[in-house]
C-alpha positions as CSV (number, residue, x, y, z in Angstrom):
1,M,71.6,29.1,-64.7
2,E,71.2,27.9,-68.3
3,F,67.8,27.5,-69.9
4,K,67.1,25.7,-73.2
5,V,64.1,24.5,-75.2
6,L,64.2,20.8,-76.1
7,A,61.9,19.7,-78.9
8,T,61.3,16.0,-78.4
9,A,58.8,13.6,-79.9
10,S,56.3,12.2,-77.3
11,E,57.4,8.6,-77.8
12,K,61.0,9.5,-76.9
13,L,60.3,11.3,-73.6
14,A,61.4,8.4,-71.5
15,Q,64.9,8.8,-73.0
16,T,65.3,12.3,-71.7
17,A,68.7,12.5,-69.9
18,A,68.5,14.6,-66.8
19,D,69.1,14.4,-63.1
20,A,65.4,14.9,-62.6
21,L,62.4,15.0,-64.9
22,I,59.5,17.2,-63.7
23,W,56.2,16.3,-65.4
24,L,53.3,18.7,-65.0
25,V,50.0,16.9,-65.5
26,T,46.4,17.8,-65.7
27,E,43.6,15.3,-65.2
28,D,42.2,16.0,-68.6
29,A,45.4,15.5,-70.5
30,A,47.5,13.3,-68.3
31,T,47.7,10.3,-70.7
32,Q,47.1,11.9,-74.1
33,G,50.1,11.3,-76.4
34,T,52.3,10.4,-73.5
35,D,55.2,8.0,-73.5
36,P,54.1,4.6,-72.3
37,A,56.7,4.4,-69.5
38,L,55.5,7.8,-68.1
39,R,51.9,6.8,-68.5
40,A,52.5,3.6,-66.5
41,L,54.2,5.4,-63.7
42,L,51.4,7.9,-63.5
43,E,48.8,5.2,-63.3
44,Q,50.7,3.4,-60.5
45,V,50.9,6.5,-58.2
46,V,47.3,7.5,-58.8
47,D,46.1,3.9,-58.2
48,A,48.2,3.7,-55.0
49,G,46.6,6.9,-53.7
50,D,50.0,8.7,-53.7
51,L,48.8,11.5,-56.1
52,A,45.4,13.3,-55.9
53,W,44.1,15.4,-58.8
54,K,44.5,18.6,-56.9
55,P,46.7,21.5,-58.0
56,G,49.9,21.7,-56.0
57,R,50.0,17.9,-55.2
58,S,53.2,16.1,-56.4
59,V,55.1,12.9,-55.9
60,L,58.8,12.1,-56.2
61,L,60.0,8.8,-57.6
62,H,63.6,7.7,-57.4
63,K,65.1,5.6,-60.3
64,P,61.7,5.5,-62.1
65,Q,61.3,2.3,-64.1
66,G,61.7,2.7,-67.9
67,L,63.1,6.3,-67.7
68,V,66.7,7.5,-68.2
69,A,66.2,10.3,-65.8
70,K,67.3,9.5,-62.2
71,R,64.3,11.0,-60.6
72,L,60.8,11.8,-61.6
73,V,58.5,14.4,-60.0
74,I,54.9,14.2,-61.1
75,A,53.1,17.5,-60.2
76,V,49.5,18.4,-60.7
77,A,49.1,21.7,-62.4
78,S,45.3,21.5,-62.8
79,G,42.6,19.2,-61.6
80,G,40.7,19.7,-64.8
81,G,41.0,21.8,-67.9
82,A,44.0,23.7,-69.1
83,A,46.6,25.0,-66.7
84,S,47.2,28.7,-66.5
85,A,50.7,30.2,-66.5
86,K,50.2,31.0,-62.8
87,A,49.4,27.3,-62.1
88,V,52.4,26.2,-64.0
89,K,54.7,28.5,-62.0
90,A,53.3,27.2,-58.7
91,A,53.6,23.6,-59.8
92,V,57.2,23.9,-61.0
93,G,58.1,25.7,-57.9
94,A,56.7,23.0,-55.7
95,A,58.4,20.3,-57.8
96,L,61.8,22.0,-57.6
97,A,61.5,22.3,-53.8
98,Q,61.5,18.5,-53.7
99,V,64.7,18.0,-55.7
100,K,66.9,21.2,-55.5
101,Q,68.7,20.1,-52.4
102,L,69.5,16.6,-53.7
103,G,72.5,17.6,-55.7
104,V,70.5,17.9,-58.9
105,K,72.3,19.9,-61.6
106,H,70.1,19.3,-64.7
107,V,66.3,19.4,-64.6
108,A,64.0,18.7,-67.5
109,V,60.5,20.1,-67.3
110,L,57.7,18.5,-69.4
111,L,54.4,20.2,-69.6
112,G,51.6,17.7,-70.1
113,M,49.7,20.3,-72.0
114,P,50.2,22.8,-74.9
115,C,53.1,25.2,-74.1
116,D,52.9,28.8,-75.1
117,D,55.3,31.7,-74.3
118,A,53.5,32.5,-71.1
119,H,54.0,29.0,-69.8
120,A,57.7,29.0,-70.7
121,E,58.2,32.4,-69.0
122,A,56.5,31.0,-65.8
123,V,58.8,28.0,-65.8
124,V,61.8,30.3,-65.8
125,A,60.3,32.5,-63.0
126,A,59.8,29.5,-60.8
127,A,63.3,28.1,-61.4
128,S,65.0,31.4,-60.8
129,D,63.1,32.0,-57.6
130,A,64.0,28.4,-56.4
131,V,67.7,28.9,-56.8
132,Y,68.0,32.5,-55.5
133,L,69.9,32.8,-52.2
134,Y,71.2,36.0,-50.6
135,R,74.7,35.6,-49.4
136,H,76.5,39.0,-49.4
137,T,76.4,39.6,-45.6
138,K,75.8,36.0,-44.6
139,P,78.9,33.9,-45.2
140,S,77.4,31.1,-43.1
141,A,74.5,30.7,-45.4
142,P,74.0,27.2,-46.8
143,E,75.3,26.3,-50.2
144,A,73.1,27.5,-53.0
145,P,71.3,24.7,-54.9
146,Q,73.6,23.2,-57.6
147,L,70.9,23.4,-60.2
148,A,72.7,24.8,-63.3
149,K,70.6,23.8,-66.3
150,L,66.9,23.5,-67.1
151,S,65.5,22.0,-70.3
152,L,61.9,22.7,-71.2
153,I,60.6,19.8,-73.3
154,V,58.0,20.8,-75.9
155,E,56.5,19.6,-79.1
156,R,58.3,20.9,-82.2
157,A,55.3,23.0,-83.2
158,Q,55.5,24.8,-79.9
159,A,59.3,25.3,-79.9
160,K,59.3,28.9,-81.3
161,A,56.7,30.2,-78.9
162,A,58.4,28.4,-76.0
163,Q,61.8,29.9,-76.9
164,A,60.4,33.4,-77.0
165,G,58.9,33.0,-73.5
166,L,62.1,31.4,-72.3
167,D,64.2,34.3,-73.5
168,R,61.9,36.9,-72.1
169,G,61.7,35.0,-68.8
170,V,65.5,34.8,-68.5
171,A,65.9,38.6,-69.1
172,I,63.1,39.4,-66.5
173,A,64.7,37.0,-64.0
174,E,68.0,38.9,-64.3
175,G,66.2,42.2,-63.5
176,V,64.3,40.6,-60.6
177,K,67.5,39.2,-59.2
178,L,69.2,42.6,-59.3
179,A,66.2,44.2,-57.6
180,R,66.2,41.6,-54.9
181,E,69.9,41.9,-54.3
182,C,69.7,45.6,-53.8
183,G,66.6,45.3,-51.6
184,N,68.1,42.6,-49.4
185,R,71.3,44.4,-48.6
186,P,71.4,46.2,-45.2
187,A,71.2,49.9,-45.2
188,N,74.8,50.3,-44.1
189,H,75.7,48.6,-47.4
190,C,72.9,49.8,-49.7
191,T,73.3,53.6,-49.4
192,P,72.3,56.2,-51.9
193,S,75.9,56.0,-53.2
194,F,75.6,52.2,-53.6
195,L,72.4,52.7,-55.7
196,A,74.3,55.3,-57.8
197,D,77.2,52.8,-58.3
198,E,74.8,50.1,-59.4
199,A,73.2,52.5,-61.9
200,K,76.7,53.4,-63.2
201,K,77.4,49.7,-63.8
202,L,74.2,49.5,-65.9
203,G,75.4,52.6,-67.8
204,K,78.2,50.4,-69.2
205,R,75.7,48.1,-70.9
206,G,74.4,48.5,-74.4
207,G,72.0,51.4,-75.0
208,I,72.0,52.7,-71.4
209,K,73.4,56.0,-70.2
210,C,73.7,57.1,-66.5
211,E,74.0,60.5,-64.9
212,V,74.1,61.1,-61.1
213,L,73.1,64.5,-59.8
214,E,74.6,65.6,-56.5
215,R,73.2,67.9,-53.8
216,K,74.5,71.1,-55.4
217,D,72.8,70.0,-58.7
218,C,69.5,69.4,-56.9
219,E,69.8,72.8,-55.1
220,K,70.2,74.5,-58.5
221,L,67.1,72.8,-59.8
222,G,65.1,73.9,-56.7
223,M,64.3,70.4,-55.4
224,G,63.4,71.8,-52.0
225,S,61.1,68.9,-51.1
226,F,63.7,66.2,-51.9
227,L,66.5,68.2,-50.1
228,A,64.3,68.6,-47.0
229,V,64.0,64.8,-46.5
230,A,67.8,64.2,-47.1
231,Q,69.0,67.0,-44.8
232,G,68.9,64.9,-41.6
233,S,71.3,62.3,-42.8
234,Y,75.1,62.3,-43.1
235,E,74.8,60.0,-46.2
236,P,74.9,62.2,-49.4
237,L,71.8,62.2,-51.5
238,K,71.9,61.1,-55.1
239,F,69.5,61.8,-57.9
240,I,70.0,59.1,-60.5
241,V,69.0,59.5,-64.2
242,L,69.1,56.4,-66.4
243,R,68.4,56.5,-70.1
244,Y,67.8,53.6,-72.5
245,D,67.6,54.8,-76.1
246,G,66.5,51.8,-78.1
247,A,64.2,53.3,-80.6
248,P,65.4,53.2,-84.3
249,D,67.6,56.1,-85.2
250,K,65.0,57.7,-87.4
251,G,62.5,57.8,-84.7
252,R,64.7,58.2,-81.6
253,K,64.2,61.9,-81.2
254,A,60.5,61.7,-82.2
255,Q,59.6,58.8,-79.9
256,A,58.6,60.0,-76.4
257,P,60.1,57.9,-73.6
258,V,58.3,56.1,-70.8
259,V,59.6,57.5,-67.5
260,L,59.9,55.2,-64.5
261,V,60.4,57.0,-61.1
262,G,61.5,54.8,-58.2
263,K,61.4,55.8,-54.6
264,G,65.0,55.4,-53.2
265,I,64.8,55.8,-49.4
266,T,67.6,53.5,-48.4
267,F,66.5,53.6,-44.8
268,D,63.4,55.2,-43.3
269,T,63.4,55.8,-39.6
270,G,60.4,58.1,-40.0
271,G,62.6,61.1,-39.2
272,I,61.5,63.3,-36.3
273,S,58.1,61.4,-36.5
274,I,60.0,58.3,-35.7
275,K,58.6,54.9,-36.3
276,P,58.0,52.3,-33.6
277,A,61.1,50.0,-33.0
278,P,59.5,46.7,-33.9
279,D,60.1,45.7,-37.5
280,M,61.9,49.0,-38.2
281,D,64.8,46.8,-39.7
282,E,62.5,46.2,-42.6
283,M,62.7,49.9,-43.6
284,K,65.8,49.0,-45.5
285,F,63.3,47.8,-48.1
286,D,62.0,51.3,-48.5
287,M,64.2,51.7,-51.6
288,C,62.5,48.8,-53.5
289,G,60.9,51.2,-55.9
290,A,64.4,52.3,-56.9
291,A,65.5,48.7,-57.0
292,S,62.7,47.9,-59.4
293,V,63.8,50.6,-61.8
294,L,67.3,49.3,-61.8
295,G,65.9,45.8,-62.4
296,V,63.9,47.0,-65.4
297,F,67.0,48.6,-66.9
298,R,68.9,45.3,-66.4
299,T,66.2,43.5,-68.3
300,L,66.2,46.2,-71.1
301,A,70.0,45.6,-71.5
302,E,69.3,41.9,-72.1
303,L,66.3,42.3,-74.5
304,Q,67.3,45.5,-76.3
305,P,63.7,46.4,-77.3
306,K,63.1,49.2,-79.8
307,L,61.8,51.9,-77.4
308,N,63.0,54.7,-75.2
309,V,62.9,54.6,-71.4
310,V,64.1,57.0,-68.7
311,G,64.6,56.0,-65.1
312,L,64.6,58.5,-62.3
313,I,65.7,57.6,-58.8
314,P,65.8,60.2,-56.0
315,A,67.8,58.4,-53.3
316,C,68.5,59.4,-49.7
317,E,68.0,58.4,-46.1
318,N,65.3,59.7,-43.8
319,M,67.0,60.2,-40.4
320,P,66.4,62.1,-37.2
321,S,69.1,64.6,-36.3
322,G,69.5,68.2,-35.2
323,R,69.2,69.3,-38.8
324,S,66.2,67.1,-39.8
325,V,63.1,68.6,-41.3
326,K,60.5,69.1,-38.5
327,P,56.7,68.6,-38.3
328,G,55.2,71.9,-39.3
329,D,58.1,73.0,-41.5
330,V,57.1,74.4,-44.9
331,V,59.3,73.5,-48.0
332,T,59.1,74.6,-51.6
333,S,59.1,71.9,-54.2
334,M,60.7,72.0,-57.6
335,S,57.3,72.8,-59.1
336,G,57.0,76.0,-56.9
337,Q,54.2,74.5,-54.8
338,T,54.7,74.7,-51.1
339,I,54.2,71.8,-48.7
340,E,53.6,71.8,-45.0
341,V,55.4,68.7,-43.6
342,L,52.9,67.5,-41.1
343,N,54.5,64.1,-40.7
344,T,58.2,63.5,-41.6
345,D,57.4,59.8,-42.0
346,A,55.4,60.6,-45.1
347,E,58.7,61.3,-46.8
348,G,58.4,59.1,-49.9
349,R,55.9,61.5,-51.6
350,L,58.2,64.4,-50.8
351,I,61.1,63.0,-52.8
352,L,58.8,61.6,-55.6
353,C,57.1,64.9,-56.2
354,D,60.3,66.7,-57.3
355,A,61.2,63.7,-59.5
356,L,57.8,64.0,-61.2
357,T,58.4,67.6,-61.9
358,Y,61.9,66.7,-63.3
359,A,60.3,64.1,-65.5
360,E,58.4,66.8,-67.4
361,R,61.6,67.8,-69.3
362,F,61.6,64.5,-71.2
363,K,58.1,65.2,-72.7
364,P,57.2,61.6,-71.8
365,A,54.6,59.3,-73.3
366,A,53.8,58.1,-69.8
367,V,55.2,58.4,-66.3
368,I,55.0,55.6,-63.7
369,D,56.2,56.1,-60.2
370,I,56.9,53.0,-58.1
371,A,57.1,53.3,-54.3
372,T,56.8,51.4,-51.0
373,L,54.7,54.4,-50.1
374,T,52.0,53.5,-47.4
375,G,51.2,51.0,-44.8
376,A,47.6,51.8,-45.6
377,C,48.0,50.1,-49.0
378,V,49.0,46.9,-47.1
379,I,45.9,47.1,-45.0
380,A,43.8,47.6,-48.1
381,L,45.2,45.0,-50.4
382,G,47.5,42.7,-48.3
383,H,50.5,41.2,-50.0
384,H,49.2,39.8,-53.2
385,R,48.5,42.8,-55.4
386,S,50.2,46.2,-55.7
387,G,48.0,49.3,-55.5
388,L,47.5,51.1,-58.9
389,F,46.4,54.7,-59.1
390,S,46.1,56.6,-62.4
391,T,44.5,59.6,-64.0
392,D,44.6,58.0,-67.4
393,E,42.2,55.2,-68.2
394,A,44.1,53.6,-71.0
395,L,47.4,53.6,-69.0
396,A,45.6,52.1,-66.0
397,Q,44.0,49.3,-68.1
398,A,47.3,48.5,-69.9
399,L,49.2,48.2,-66.6
400,L,46.5,46.0,-65.1
401,A,46.5,43.7,-68.1
402,C,50.3,43.5,-68.1
403,G,50.3,42.7,-64.4
404,E,48.1,39.7,-65.0
405,R,50.2,38.5,-67.9
406,A,53.4,38.9,-65.9
407,L,51.9,37.1,-62.8
408,D,52.7,40.3,-61.0
409,P,49.1,41.7,-60.5
410,A,47.9,45.1,-59.3
411,W,44.5,46.4,-58.3
412,R,43.2,49.8,-59.2
413,M,42.4,52.2,-56.5
414,P,40.3,55.4,-56.6
415,L,41.3,59.0,-57.1
416,D,38.1,60.8,-56.5
417,D,38.5,64.6,-56.1
418,E,36.8,64.5,-52.7
419,Y,39.9,62.8,-51.2
420,E,41.9,65.9,-51.9
421,E,40.2,67.8,-49.1
422,A,42.3,66.0,-46.5
423,L,45.5,67.6,-47.8
424,K,44.4,71.2,-47.2
425,S,46.8,73.4,-45.2
426,N,46.5,76.8,-43.5
427,F,50.2,77.5,-44.1
428,A,51.1,76.0,-47.5
429,D,49.6,75.0,-50.7
430,M,49.1,71.5,-49.3
431,G,49.9,69.3,-46.3
432,N,51.9,66.1,-47.0
433,V,49.4,63.9,-45.1
434,G,45.7,63.7,-44.5
435,G,44.0,61.6,-41.8
436,R,44.4,57.8,-41.3
437,A,41.3,57.1,-43.4
438,G,42.2,56.3,-47.0
439,G,45.9,56.9,-46.4
440,A,47.1,55.2,-49.6
441,I,44.6,57.3,-51.6
442,T,45.5,60.6,-50.1
443,A,49.2,59.8,-50.7
444,A,48.4,59.2,-54.4
445,M,46.3,62.4,-54.4
446,F,49.4,64.3,-53.2
447,L,51.4,63.0,-56.0
448,R,48.7,63.8,-58.5
449,K,49.2,67.5,-57.7
450,F,52.6,67.2,-59.3
451,A,51.5,65.1,-62.3
452,G,49.0,67.3,-63.9
453,K,51.0,67.7,-67.1
454,L,51.7,64.0,-67.4
455,R,50.0,60.7,-68.4
456,W,50.7,59.3,-64.9
457,A,50.3,56.2,-62.9
458,H,51.4,55.4,-59.4
459,L,52.2,51.9,-58.1
460,D,52.2,51.5,-54.3
461,I,54.2,48.3,-53.7
462,A,54.4,48.5,-49.9
463,G,52.6,45.1,-49.6
464,T,54.4,43.4,-52.5
465,A,58.0,44.5,-52.6
466,W,59.2,42.3,-49.7
467,K,58.1,39.4,-47.5
468,S,58.3,39.3,-43.7
469,G,58.7,36.4,-41.3
470,A,60.6,33.2,-42.1
471,Q,60.7,34.2,-45.8
472,K,61.9,37.7,-45.1
473,G,63.4,39.3,-48.2
474,A,62.8,41.4,-51.3
475,T,60.6,39.9,-54.1
476,G,61.8,42.0,-57.0
477,R,58.3,43.1,-57.8
478,P,57.0,44.9,-59.9
479,V,59.9,44.3,-62.4
480,P,57.8,41.8,-64.4
481,L,54.8,44.0,-64.6
482,L,56.8,47.0,-65.7
483,V,58.8,45.0,-68.3
484,H,55.6,43.6,-69.8
485,Y,54.1,47.0,-70.0
486,L,57.2,48.4,-71.8
487,L,57.3,45.4,-74.2
488,S,53.6,45.9,-75.0
489,R,54.4,49.2,-76.4
C-alpha cells in the first residue's frame, strides 16, 4: 500500500481527486478554514440528524455535490476539543470499514485539525489494519480490499511532521504485518525451523545479521532448562540470534545494544501437565513474543536507526511424549541455578531464563523479554494493556511512555520481594511455579532470578498478542511499543 503526504490549500480541498475522501471532524474545528463545499455538506448531514457529535459516528455520501471525490465519509474524531492520535486511529478505521469493500483504490484522508507526526502514524496504523487479510492456508478467503493508495492531506506548514509520522508508521506497519503473519500460521507451518528461516531472510537486509544455534550448540552452552522443554518434541529446537548494528562506526563497539528476548513456543500443549482441549488451538499463538522480535527487526531494516539491537529467540514446541520433562524433574539452567519443574505448562519461563543468561554476553544497555507468559495476566489486565514488570524505574517509565505514544499501552505490575516466597523448593534452587494467586507476578519473579546482572523489563503479552472469537488472529503487538522505545534512544 502506498502512502503519501499531500499539502493542499484549504480552498482547494473540494478538488481532491480520490475514490473516497475521508474527512475527520471535531465539533470545535469543523468549519474553521474549510472548503465551502465541504462545509455545506457537513451542515446538511448535521441538520438532517444523520451525524451526531460523538466520537466514532460517521456518514457515507455518494457522489457528494461540489466534490471531485466519488465518495465522502465524514467521521467524528472528537465531540469537543482536539482529537488524540488514538481517536484519529479509531475514526479512520471506522471510516475505512465503510468504503474498503466498495472497490475503492485511492483514499484521501483530511484531518479537520492540526496534524502532527503522531496523527499521521495513527492514520497509517488504521489503514494497514483495515487491509490486512490472512490467506496462506485459506485459499477460499475473500479477496483482499483493493485499497492501494492513501493520501494524507495536510497544510503546508504541517507537511514535514506529517511525512515523518507517515514514514515511521509505514515501517512499523511492515513489522506488525510480519509479526501477524508468523503468529497466524498454524503450528504445522510455523515451526521453530520456520521462525529460523524468517530470521535468516531478515539477515539479508541492511545492517542485520542472523545466527541460528542448534541443539548441540545449546548443549555446549549448558542451556538445560531450554533443552528440557524441547525434549518432548520431534521438531528440532532453534536458538535464533539477530543483530542490528546501526550505531556509527566510531561508536559501534562502544554503544551497548538493547537486547530483545522473544518467547518462541510454536505450540504449547502444556506438556505432561496438558491443557484442557477447548481453545487449545490458540496455543499456536504462544510464539507471538518471538514474532514481535522478528517484526521489530523488520522495522529496523526499513528505518535504519543509528543504534545497536540484539534479538534472541529460543524456539521449540512443548509436547507430551515418552521423553518429555515430567513434573518433579529438576533441570540445571545455563546460569547454574537448578529448577524443580512443578508444572510443565509453565514452560515459557524455562526457555526465557536461559536466553536471559545468554544475553549477558552482549553487555547490554537494557534487556526486554516479551512473552505470552501467563493466563493470570489476562485475568489481571484483560486484553487492552500488556503487563510490564521491571527492576529498573527509568526503563519502566520509558516503556510506559512509549507504549502510550505508540497506541500500544502497557500497565506496570509489582515485583515485591514477598512474592518470591511462592517459588521456594525443597529439591532445587527454585520451583518454576507458585500458587494460583498472583501468577503473572510469580512468573516475573522467576525471570528476575536470571536478570540480576541486567537492566531488565518483562512484557507479558498473553492478553494483547492475539484476539479470540470472530476476530481471531494475531495483533502484532507489542511491535509499536518496542520500536518507539528503541527510537527514543
